[in-house]
N, C-alpha and C positions, 0 to 999 in steps of 0.2 A: 335165903339165897335163891336167886332165880335158877330154875332147873331146865336142862335141855328139853325135858318132856313138856314143860309148860310152853316153851317157845314153839315146839312142834305142834302142839295143840292149837295155838293161835294161828299158825300158818294154815293148818288144816281147816279151821273155821272160816278163814278168809279165802279159801280156794287157792292158796299159794304154795302148798307143800308139793315138793318135787320128789320123784322116786326114780331110781335107776332101773332101766329095763334091760334085761339080758337078751342080747341078740346071739343066736346060736350059729349063724352063718357068717361068712366074710362080708365085707362091705360091698354093696352093689345095688343095682336098681330093684332087685328083689331080695328080701332078707327073710330069715326064719326066726320067729319068736314063739316060745311055748308050743312048738311043733306045727305052727301055722305059717303060711307064706304070706308076706305083705309086699305090695308095691311101695317102695321106699321113696317118699317125697320129702324126706327130712334131712337129707345129706347135702353137704357142700361139695361133693365130688362132681363138680360141674361137667368135666370132660370124660368122666368114667375111667380115669386113670388108676384109681386105687387098686383095681384088680386086673389092670392091663398086663397081659403076659410078658411083654417086653420089659416093663418096669419091674414086675415081680421077679423075673429071672435075673435082671441086672442087680436088684437088691440082694438076692440070694448069692449071686456070684461075688458081690462086694463083701458080704459077710464072711464068705470063705477066705477071701483075700486079706481083709483087715481085722477080722475078729468082731466080737459083739460090742465092745465098748471102747471109749477113747482114753480111759485111765485117769484123767485129771482135767482140771480147767485148762483152757488153752494157753494161759500165761505160765503154767507150771510145766506140763509136758504133753498137753492134749491137743496142740495144733499139729495136725498131720497134713500131709500133702493133699489129701482128698478135700479137706476144708478149704484150703487156699485155692485149689484148682477150681472148685465150684464157685467161690466168691468172685474169682476173676471172670469166669464164664457168665455169671449172673450180671456183673457190672457191665460187661460188654453188651449183653442182651438188653439191659435197661438203659443203655447209653449214659452211664454214670462213671465217674472217675474210680469209684471204689464201692464195695459192698461188704457188709458184715452180717454173719448169720447168728441167730440165737436159737435157744432150745424150743421156743414157741413164739407165736405172734404176740401174745401177752407180754412175754419177756422182752421182745423187741420194742414194744411201745413204752413199757414202764422204764426199761433200761435207757432208752434214748432220751425221753423227756426228762427224767430225773437227773440225767447226767449233763444235759445241756441248758437247764434252766435253774435259776436260783432267786434269791430275794431281790436282786436288782432288775429282774425281768418281768415281763407281762406275757401271759399265755391267753390267747383268745380262742375259745372252742365253740364249734357248733353244738347246739343243745343235744343232738342225737348222736354225738360221738360215742364210740364203743367204750365200755367200762375201763378197758386197759389204758386208753388215752386219757381218760379222766383221772384214773389212779396215778398214772405217771406224772401228769401235770401237778397234781396235789403234792406228790412226794417230793418234787423238786423245790417247793417252797416259793414259787413265783406268785405274783398277784394274778388271780384268775378272773376272766370276764367271759361270760357265755352269751352267745347271740342266738336268737330263735332260728330254728332250722332253715338253712339256706336263705336267711334274711340278709341281703346285701346291704341294705340301708343301715341296719343295726351294726353290721360288721364294720362298715365305713365309720360309723360314729365311734365305736370302740377303738378303732385304729387311730382316729384323731385324738382321742383321749390319751391313749398309750404313748403317742408321739410326744406329747407334752410332759409325760410323767417319767419316761425312761431316758437316762443319760446315755447317749449312743456310744460314749467312750467306755462305759462300764457294763451296760446291759443290752438286752435284745428284746424285741417284740416278736412273738411266734404265734402264727395262726395255725390252728389244727382242724383238719376236716377229714372226712372219708370221701373217696371218689364214688363208690357205690355203698349206700348205707345198709347195714346188715339186717335190719328188721323191716325196713320200708322198701328196700330194693330200688329206691330212686337215686338219681345222680346229683352230685354237687355241681353248681354252676362254676366249674373250675376255671375257665378262661377269665371270668369276671373277678373271681377271688384272686387270681394271680395279678391282674391289673391293679386291684385295690392294694394288695400288700406291697407291690413294687412302688406305687405312688407314695407310700409311707415308710419305705426302706425297712420293711419287716421281712421275716422269714416265713416260709410255709412248710408245714408237714402234712403230707397226704397219705392216708392209709388206703392202699390199693388192694386190700385182701380179697375183696369180692369182684374186682375187675381184672386182676392178674390172670392171664390165661384165657379170659373170656371176651374182653373188649380190646379193640385196637389192632393195628397190624401185628401179626404173629402172636397176638395175645399179650401185647406189651402193657395194656392197661389204658385207662381213660386219658392219662397224661400223654401217652404215645398217640392215641387217636386224635388228640387236639394239637399235637406238636408242641407240647409244653415241657418236655422232659428237662431241658436245660434251664428252665426258669423256676424250678421247684427245688428248694434246698434239701429237703428230707423226704424221701419216698420209701415207705415201708410196705410190707406185705407178708404173706404167709406161704408156706409150702404145703399147708394142710387142707387146701381147698382144691382148686383146679389142678394142682400138681400131684394130688393123690397121696401125699406123704405127711410129714409133720415138720414143724420148725417155722421160724420167722426170719425176716431179713430187713436190713436198712441200707438203702443206697444213698450216697451223698458224696461230697468232695473227699479227697484223700485225707486232708487235714481233719475233717469232721470224723471220719471213720477212725483215724488214729487216736483222736481224743476220746472216742467211745471205748476203744480198747483200754484206755487208761482210767476211765471214769465210770463206765456203765456197770453197776454192781451186779446186775443179773448176768452179765457176761463174765466178769472177773471171777465171781465166786461160785460159778456153776461148772460142774463137769461138762466138758464139750459133748455135743451130740455125737452119736456113733459115726465114725468115718464112713461106714457103709451107707449110712443115710445120705451123707453129702455126695457120695459117688452116684447113688441112685437118683438124687435130685438133678444131677447133671443130665442123666438120661431123660428124666421127666421134662427138663427144659428143652432138650432136643425134640421130643415129641410135641410139646406145645408150640414150638417155633417153626416146625416143619409142615409138610403137606398133610400129615395125619392130623396135626393140630387144627389146620384150616378146615379139614373135613369134619372134625368133631365140633368145632365151633358152629359150622353151618347146621349140623344136626341139632345142636343145642338150641340155636335160635329158631329153627323150625318148630321144635317142641314148645319153646316159650310162646311163640306167636300163636300156635294152635291152641294151647291152654288158655291164653288170654282171650282169644276170640270166642272160644266155646264157653268159658266161664263168665264172659261179659265184664272183664276187668282190663286195666291197663298194666303194661309191664315194660320196664326200662332195663331190666336185668334178669338174671336167672332166679331172682328172689321175688316171689309174688305174695304179698300179704292179703289175707281175707279178713278184713276188720269186722269184729263182732261186738266189741265194747266190754261186756262184763266177763269176769273170769268163768262164771257158770256157763255162759253161752259158748265160750271158746272150748271149755272142757267137754261139754256135751257134743259139740260139733266134732271134736277130735275123736271122741269115743264112737260116734256114729260112723265116721270114716273108717275107724279101726275095725268095727264090726263088718264093714264092707270090704275089708282087705287092703286098706290104704294106711300108710304111716305118714301122717302130717300133723306135727305137734301143735299143741296149744301154747302160745307164748303169752306170758302174763308179767305183771309188775314183779320185780324191778327191772326186768329186761326191757320192757316197754312202759310208757307212762300209765298211771292209773286210769282206768276207763278205756285203755287202748288195747285190750286183749284181742288176740287174733289167732288165726291159723297162719303158719309160715310155710308156704309151699315153695320148694326149691326144685328146679328142673335140671335134668342132666342130659347130655348127649346120649347116654346109655339107655334112657327110658324108651320103652316100646311106645310108638305113637298111639296104639290102641289103648294102652294103659293111661296115657295122658288124657285122651278123650273121655275115658271112663271116669277118671278123677274129676274132670270138669263137670260131667253130668251129675256125679254124686254130690258135688258142692252146690250145684244149682238146685238139687233136690232138697237141700237143707232148708231152703226157704228164707 
């Protein structure tokens, strides 16, 4: 019988074994591990809201008001006013008919795709889509087609093929992509993808996890920046990155959201997120959409531009990969930065393709500009 120890040994030999690291401080631009302070360039807390005093006080107050838990799934007795109020607020912010929240972004992706696709359908995914999107598409049982990353010609070819395969009276064709890709930090050619799917009467699902709060007017995302909100059927994202909290969401038509309430297993069979979290998310949304959000986005983009210029790389988002190729090179680089007081993780297969190991640097509005310049210099010194 295969033993866990044998599998762990194989991971270790391939430079692929992961370990949990205990952080002794709260989330922020500087964290403490093993009694040492590190400049944290590994977090997705893009606007620095995870420790924002207004948000933390709102969360604490909501806990005192609502208690710690929701008690049950939302279809049993767990739908509280705080959940509904936040979903209504989020839908208005995203210019959508309706919104539905999930316990995580992973649950939102898997729950939505598995609920809306089946054997009569075709799902067409970008090759670099997040694992949650791939898992959800597989779980639904649809025929899957994958196009090379951001390859519009291949996407068009798949759409032509799917149009001839799917009976429009019984099935649907769904294109799935991210607006900002989580490991490369680049953007999808969203306007062109929208035009292609409309020409073939397909649906489009866009994961805005790494664009929400960061890109577009009031932080509405890439679809908002391009004026495409009402031309995308399914827009998902998370509250665990720029919003500084946790959870996932899906924005769509009222009918689509109502269907998910009836079919999304991760929603139906999970205890609802704490109502205090939903109330705090409303406060985070106010911060993102208001003047402070604008100021924090400006600070974030100053840090992104400064890092990219000093490190000699290009950046289209707050995610900046430093490609190194081998697992050994990425691990050695991360360890070197660690010794210099920087936390920037080595990303390896299966998170990225084999041979694509890298450092994943993420910038935040909360980073000290001097620390940003120092990290760029340390990376340049890696050679």
